[in-house]
C-alpha positions, 0 to 999 in steps of 0.5 A: 769562463773568463773568455765567456765573461769577456765576450758578454761584456764586449756585447753588453757595451755594444748592445746594452744587454743588462736591461734584457738580462734584468727583464728575463732573469731577475723578475721577482716571483712572489713566494719564491720558485716552485715546481708548480710554475714549470708548465708554461716553460715546458709548453714553450719548449715543446712549441719550439720542438714542434717548429724545429721538427716540422721544418725538417719534415716540410723539406720532404713533404709534398702537400698533394693527394697524389704524393702526400702519403708517399712522401710520409712513407719516404720520410719514415723509410728512406730519410736518415732519422726520418721516422725518429723526427716524425715520432718527435713531432707526433709525440711532441704534439700530444705533450704540448696539448698536455703541457698547456692543459696543465698550465691552464689548470694551474693558473685556474687553481691558483686564481692567477687569471684575476685582476690585473692579469685578465689580458694575460689569461685571455691571450693564454686561452687564445694560445690553447685554441691555436694549439688545438688548431695545430692538432686538427690541421696537422691531422690531415697531412699524412693523407691516410684513411684515419686522417681523411675521414677524421677531417671529414667528420670535423668539417661536417660538424662545422657545416651544422652551424646555422646560416653560415655552416655550409659556406664555412665548410666549403671555404675550409674544403675549398669546394664541395669535396675534400681534396687537393685544395683542402690539403693545400689549405690545411698545410698552409694553415699548419705551417704558416698562419698558425705558427706566425699567429702563435709566435705573436701571441707568445710574445704578447703573453710574455710581454704582459707577464713581464709588465705585471709580473707573475701571480705567485702563490695563492697563499698571501702569507707565503707570497709576502714571505711571512710564512718563512723564518725572518732571516729568509723572508726577504729572499723568499718574498722576492726571489728572482726567476734566476737561478732556482726557477730557471733550474727547475724549468730546465730540469722539466724541459730535459725530462719532457724531451727525454720522454718524447724521444723515447716514445719516438724511438720505441713507439713509432706512429704508423700510417693507416692505408692511403686515403680512399674517399670511396671507403665510407665504412672506415670509422676514424678514431681521433687522438686522445685529446679529442676522445671525450668530445668524440664520445659525447657526440654519440649521445646527441642525435637528430635535431639536438646534434648542433648542441654538441657540434657547436653550441656547447663548444662555443659556450665553453670557449666563451666562458673560458675566455671571459672567465676573469669577468665572470668570476669577480671574487678577489679571492685566489685561495681555492678554499675561498673559491668553492664554486669555481673549484667545484665547477672545474672539478665537475668539468674534469670529471666529465672529460675523463669519464667520457674519455674512459668510456671511449677508450673502453669501447675502442679496445673492446672492438675486435682487432684485425685477424693476424692472418689477414694482416700477414695476408695483406703484407704478402699481397704487397710483397708479391707485388700483386697490386701491379696487376690488381686494383683494391679501392682505386689503388693498383694496376688494371691488368687483372680483375678488381679485387676491392670486393672479391670476398663477396663473390668468391668463397675460400675453396675457389680462392685456394684452387685459383692460387694453386692453379689459376689457369685451371680455374679461369681458362686463359688466365695469365696469372702464374701459380703462387710460389707460397707455402700452404700457411702463406696461401691461407693468409692470402686467402683470408685477406681476400675474404676480408675484402667484402 
């Protein structure tokens, strides 16, 4: 302890750390520390976690269509703790969206966007939009079916913007089709442009916070320290950020990391099949934080489609950005802002309602037959792709099996597996040394390719 204090004093004499300490730790919180104020620090912690895990993943990631998918598989199967780090990055992204959403909800509920904190709110909205940008740009990087087609849908929605939509879509794709240049641009956006912009806005957000101070409680008496005993009034009215709020923030950060780590360890995020641009039947399902929007798009068709693809989102973000100038009432207490609270509650009800409907529809879709899954795994284990091609992946020695289920029936496939040369004279395919159950699984997989 003495050594630490001596080192601090030595550094303080040379770097003048006292003003920095005063700025970072002694900022007074009107009304005192509270567990309600932890979401901003949790968001910042998760952003740092994303930066750290993203840097480790970037060491092994190859941003090309030929190697992106394989590099992710290599990370998960061959790199020490690779699957765990990727799990931290995946679940950390979801946690960050949730944390920044809760932070904005707390600020909205407490009316902390009102003067003199308009600029801080606007920077916060920009950070929220960048967080969603991280989620969208990172989605394509694994280059699997889910990533490819979800990104295709997102770019197509940009294309519905009148006059400039087509040009914007071409700029995002890097051409007329989604390919190598698209992946390179999304990778650069995800690891360079967005992080640097986010770091700058975080610094601005914290600068504004330190210049004008936190809003504190919406209860005027509590913020002034009048709702507590007289002997505690002065301390509660001007309680500094350290130590109680620092302790609360640290506890929440530790809890968040523990949850994310447990999810990363026990719920790994699997890859879908490698991206196949010819498989237009694939129906991508977005991450949970885009589900309400995904569901809403289903109810708007034809000439009204732009209403859902860009008009309503643009109006929403514009209202969110300029909310401090729209809500001109000086009151901060929720009871004195019934319209704002009702509008916020209605919005949340709509979001969670659409999300619930989407989840119900997703889980009502029949899952893949377990026998088909086992057959696909057996196909890979037997290295059948060395001779046969499925949707562009595999060798070309034997017939293409992309749609074999359309042209062959179960009886033909079973006889062919038992004795290939008897069914197809001159066939060089050997008999399969598999059990009857394994043969049935492989047959079911072949029949699913239709």
